N, C-alpha and C positions, 0 to 999 in steps of 0.2 A: 208743297213742292214735291212732285213725285216723278220727275224725269228719270227714265231708266237709261243708264249708260250701257253701250256695247261692252260685252265681256263681264257684265255685272249680273250676278244670279238673282238679284232682287233690286227694286228701286232704292235709290239713295235719297235720304231726306236730311234736313238740317238737324233732326233730332236723333238720327242713328249714331251709334257708337263708331261704326266703320262700315263702309260698303263691303260686300262679300264678292269674291271673284273666283273664277275657275283657276285651276293650277297653271294652265298655259297663260291666261291673262295676267296672273300674278307675276310670272316669270318675265313677261314683257314689261309690265309696270316697273318691276325692280330694276331692269336694265335701263329703262327710260329715265328713272330717277337718277341712277348713277351718272348717266351721260348728260342729262339736263343740268345736274348740279355741278359738273366739272367743266362742261363746254358751253352751257347756255342753250336756250331754246332754239335760236336761229341756226346754230352751227351743227345741229344734229339732224340726221335724216331717219326716216322710218326704216330704211334698209339697214342702216347702222344699228339701230335699236334691235331689230329682229335678229341680226347676226350676234349681237352681244347676249341676247336672251337664249340663243340656241333654238329659236323657232323660225319658221318660214315667214317671209315677208307677207305672204298671203294670210297667215294667221293673224299677224298684227293688224292688217287692214280689215280682216273679218271682224275681229273683236272691237276695234276702236275707230275704224273708218278713215282716220287721217291723223296727222301729228297733232292737230288741234284737239281732236277727240281724245287722243292718248294723254295729252297735257291736262285736259279737264278731268279725266279719270284719276290721274295722279294727284291733282289738286284735291279732289274730293276725298281720296283715301287719306290724305294728310290732314286737311282742314276740318272735315266733318267731326272727327273725334276731338280735335283741339277745341273747336267752338262749343261742342257739347259739354266738355269739361269746364270751360269758362263759365257757361251759364249755370251749370250745376254748382260750381264753387261760389259764384256770386249769390245764388239763392241760399246756400248753406250759411254763408257769412251773414246774409241779411237776417235769416232766421235766428242766428246766434247774437244778433244785435251789433254785428261788426259792419258798420256802414260808413266808416270814415274813408277819406280819399285813399289812404294807404291800403286799406282793405280792398277797395275797388280795384286798385292797380295790381294788388297781389293776385286777385282772382283772374285778372286778364293775363298776367305774366307767367304764373306758375305752370299752366298747361303747355307753354312753349318749351319748357325745359323738363320734359318727362324723364325721370330717372330710369325708367324701364326701357327707354329707347336704345336699341343696340348700337346705333351710330348717330349720336346727337348732333355731330357736326354736319353730317349729310342732311339730317332732318331740318336743321336750322337753315342750311343753304337752300333747300327746296322751298321752304316757306318764304324765304326772302325772294327767291326766283318767282314764285307764284305772285307775290305782292307786286314785284317789279313788272311782271308781264301784264297783270291786270291793270295797273296804273298806266302803263305805256300803251296798251291796246284795249281800252274799255269796251269798244264796240264789238271786238272780235270775241270776247268772252262775257258778253253782257249778262247772260243768265247766271254765271258764277257769282256775280256781285250779290245776288239774292242770298247767298250763303253767309254773307257778312251783315246783311240788313238787320236780322234779328239781334245779333250780337251788338251791332252799333247802337240800335235803339235802347237795348237794356243797359249798356254801359254809359251812354250819354245821359240817360235818366238817373243812373246811380251817381255819376259825377255831379249832376245838378242837385241831387239830394244831399250829397256830402258837402257841397259848397253852394248853399242856396243864395249867397250874395253875388254869385257870378251871373251875368246875363246869359240867356240861351246861346247867343252868338259866341260869347267867350267860351262856353262849354264845348260847342261844336268845334271851334278852332283848337281848343286844348286837346280834344280827342284826336283830331287829324294830325296835330303836331306829334302826339304820342305815336301814331302809326309811322310817321316819317322816321322818328328816332329808332323804332324797333326794326324797320327795314334796314337801316344802316348797321345797327348792332348785329343783326342776324347775318349780314353779309360776310362777317368773319374778320379776323385781325388783319388779313392781307389787304383789306380795303380801308384800313384806317388811314387818316390823314398822315402825311409824312411826319415822323417824330424824330427828335435828336438821337444819335447813336447812343446805345447804352440803356435807353429807356424801354426798348421793345421787350426786354426780358422782364421788366417790372409789370408791363401789361399782361404778358403771358402768365406770370405767376399769380396775377390777380384776376383770373378769368374763370373760376369755378362757377357753376350755375347759380348757387345761392348768393354769392357775392355779386354776380352780374345782376340778379333780380333786385338785390338790396340797393345797388347803385342806380339802377333804372328807376326804382320807386322814388328814391330821394330826388333825382333829377326831374322826373316827370311831374311829381307833386309840386315841387318848387316852381316849375314852369307854369303849371295850371294856376297855382295861387297868384303868380305874378300878373295874371290877366285880370284880376279883380280891381 
């Protein structure tokens, strides 16, 4: 997979750590992420993104062609390194003999909560937005689905190895249920189901990344096991 994105100094592939961009393209991408994450994809215009980036609209159109092209470039900048770290961690765990279901889930989840990310809340919202946009408009961003294919194959196989008693159908459903749980989790606390007054503070106090990962692992593993 070597499609070259406008604004990108070299082709992006699923194995890259991160696509590289010109300074102007990065400024436009940064502004797009901020606006997409706060207002959503549909509510943002290319003119608004260009103004927020301090660049001309002509530059945004030159680098990315359209809002869809800009969205796809932002997607790759976030998702390519996350998926590369997932596959790397899964392989390192396998080499160390860590092949249980909790280890598989850990390899999938840890890269989503990068401790070096300067704004983890925005990063989480962006990944959630990417997932929502892809699920809602699969035909519009069809080629982006390829960036999940390798990860999906690797992790579905790893789940099957960890739980050989499950049918292939159950494993595939378990993987897809996991994606649904993560999309909701990454959407942020403001999107939680309405909860009684006084408990919101408890949720906020219990939201550090490692506790979130631990809670997700327990819940997802129990759910997958229940399919057997």
